Residue, then its C-alpha position, 0 to 999 in steps of 0.5 A: m539597875a544603873p544606866a548602862g555604860l557606867g557600871d552598877s555603882a555609878f548612878i543611884e536610881p531612887d526607889w519610890p513609887v512615882p509614875d514611870r514618866v518621872r525619871a530621876v537619878s543621882t550620880t556618884r564619883g565614878g565613871g568620868t574623866s577628871a583627874p585627882p582630886f576631882d576623880s572622876l565624874n565631877l560635874g561641878m564647873h566651879v570647883g577648880d577642875d579643868a572645864a573641858r573635863v567637866a564638860a565631857n563628864r556632863a556629856v557622858v551623863s546626858r548620853v547615858l541617860d539618853v536625854t536630848t536636852k541639857p540639864g538645868w544647872l544652877d548657881q547654888v548659894h544656900g538661898t530660897v530662890v526657886a528657878d522656874f523651868d516652865a518659863a524658859d528652857p534651862g538647857r539654853h541658859r548661857v549663865p546658870p540662874t542663881a537659885d537653890a531649887a527648880v520646878t517644872t511641868r514641862a517634859g524634857r526639862i531637867c532639874v539638877i542639884m549639885t552636892a558634895d555633902c548637902l542634901p538633894v531633895l527630889l519632889a514629884d506629884r503622884d500623877g507625874t505632872v510636876v517635879g522639883a529639886a531642892h538643895g538642902g544644906w543646913r542654911g537652905l533648910a533653915r531658911g525654908i528652901i523646901e517650903a519655897t519649892i513646895a509653894a512653887m509646885r502648888l502654884r502649878g496645881a500640886d497638892p502637898a498631900d499628893l507629893l512624894a519626896w526622895l532624899g539623895p546622898a548627903i553627909g550622915p549625922r555621925a560625920y556632921e558635927v556643927g557648932r552653937d551657931v548652927a544649932d542656934a540658927l536651927g532652933g534646936g530640935p530632934a535633928l541635933t544630938p549633943g556631941r563634945p562640949g559646944h558641938w552637936h551632930l546634925d542629921l540633915y535627913a531628919l531635918a528635911r523629913a521634919r520640914l517635909r511633914t510640916c508641909g503635909i508630905s508623908r511619903i518620904y523615901g531615901g536618906e540612907w547614905c553618908t557621903f563623908s564615909e564613902p570616899a570611893r563612891f561620893f565627893s565630900y567637901r567636909r572630908d576633902g576640901v578640894t573635891g568634885r560634885q555629884a548631881t541629882l537630877i529629875w525630869i518628866g520623860e518626853 
């Protein structure tokens, strides 16, 4: 069931067998205050929306989720840097750290990934002692953001064989056409299927699943949405250009 106050379609709760202390959710575009083309629950400060409206939207999310600490927003750049939310409370950052993933073992510290077609990847160990979130655009996946996030979790005692993964809303393969540069950067593979001459359809979900399995993770959930194809529910940069951002959050409950 979605959190009370925003309607049944405003949030997506992962369906995966993690301990109850692990909390996670993906937002959609409904239930906020932003005007078109950012309507309405835009959580991105960097997209041209009114800052006061974005702040109000973020406050709505925190209130509905009943969290007392501020989520750890990141400055995402399609790289492989993993923010350490054990070292410092992310809610106290004046400037978001430049990173494309975050991990923590500390209760109440919220890892957040913003997307508008890219793939949010959530990770948690079976005991609920460490969680992480990664931003999976094709560049980040090709460069190893999943591997970097898992490595950071291993440093905190997590065995990859004990990790579970959940894949949040992203652009689906039928809508995601890429050129030869992307196909070459990815080295081919089953996540790419031929389209019109010189183009391929890229399945971000399949690419992430392959990367996760190579790292030893077999319990993988989610991955059934297409942000491009559901304009009433999701922001999509490829579809709209100027648009908002939804967020996927994970944390250990206090």
